[in-house]
N, C-alpha and C positions, 0 to 999 in steps of 0.2 A: 422064775419065768424069764425067758430071754428078752422080752420086750418091756419088762417092768422097769420104770425109771429108778425106783429105790433099789431094786436088785442090782442094777448097773452101778449104783453108788457103792453098794456093799462090795461088789467085785473090783472096784477101783476104775471102772471104765468111765465114769463121770465123777469128777472130784468135788465132793460137798465141802462146806465150811464146817469141819468136824469140831465139836466141843466136848464130846465124850465118846469113848468106844471101849468095849470089852469083847469077850468071846461071843456073846449072844446078841449084843445091842449096839446100835450106832445112833448117835445123836448129832444133829447138824442144824445150822441156822436156816430158817425158812427164807426162800428167795423173795417172798412177798410178805414181809413182817406186818403183823397187825398190832404189835406192841413193841416197846423197846427191846424186850427179850421175847423172841418167838423162835423156839427150837422144836424140831420134830424128832421124836424118839421112836426108832423102828426096831423090830426084831430083824436079825440078819437072815433068818429063815422066812421065806415068803409065806404069808397068810393074807389072802385077799381082803376079807372083811371080818368084822366081829362075828358075823353069822357063820363063818368058817372055823371059828375056834372050837377045839375039842377039849375035853377035861384034862388031857395030857398037856395042854398049853397053859394051864393055870400058873405054873412056876415062871414061865417065860413072860406072861403078862405082868406078873409081880415084878420081874426084873425091869420092865419098862418103867414102872412107877418108881423103883429105887434109883434108876438112872435119872428120872425127872427130878428127884430130890437132889441128886448130885449136881445137875445142871443149874437148878435154882440156887444152891449154895455157892457154886462157882461164879454165877452172875450177880450174886449179892442181893437176890430178891426173896430168898427163903423166909427171912424174918418178917418182912413187910407183908408177904403173901403173894401167891401166884395161882394161876388157874391151869388145870389140865383138862383137855378135851380130846375125845376120840369119836370121830364121826363114822357112821356106817351107811354106806351107799350114797348114791348121787343126791337124793332128796334131802339128806342130812348134811350135804356139803363135802362128802369124800370125793376128791378129784383124782387121787392116785389109789388104785386098787391094790394096796399093800398096807396092812394096818399101821397106823402111826398115831402117836400120842403127841398132841400139841402142848407145849409148855409156854405159857403166856404170862408176862409180868413186866414190872417196871413202870406201871401206871395203874391208876384206880380202875377197877373193872365194874361194869354195871350189870344189873340183872333185871329182866331176863336177857340172855345174851343175843337173842334174835335168831 
């Protein structure tokens, strides 16, 4: 989508602080971090929300989680633990309509998250 912030990052029109990238996935630091490590992992192909996922997207979603694991290892938070969150639509806190997996860590997390 031409007006999607994350698609512009994938195209290189807006430079994110990249921490991981492969053919299908881009991971970059959140501009408003909620923990010492706060990275967004996105598919390079635009999918607006979880509600828009199809069965053919299962492998791609799995790649998001494998990238999250690599990000956690790279940032040194894998062993202590980290949280992954994917919000769906505005009421759940999704502010950019391009699916993205939050990788949060580097501090103790509480539950429920709110």
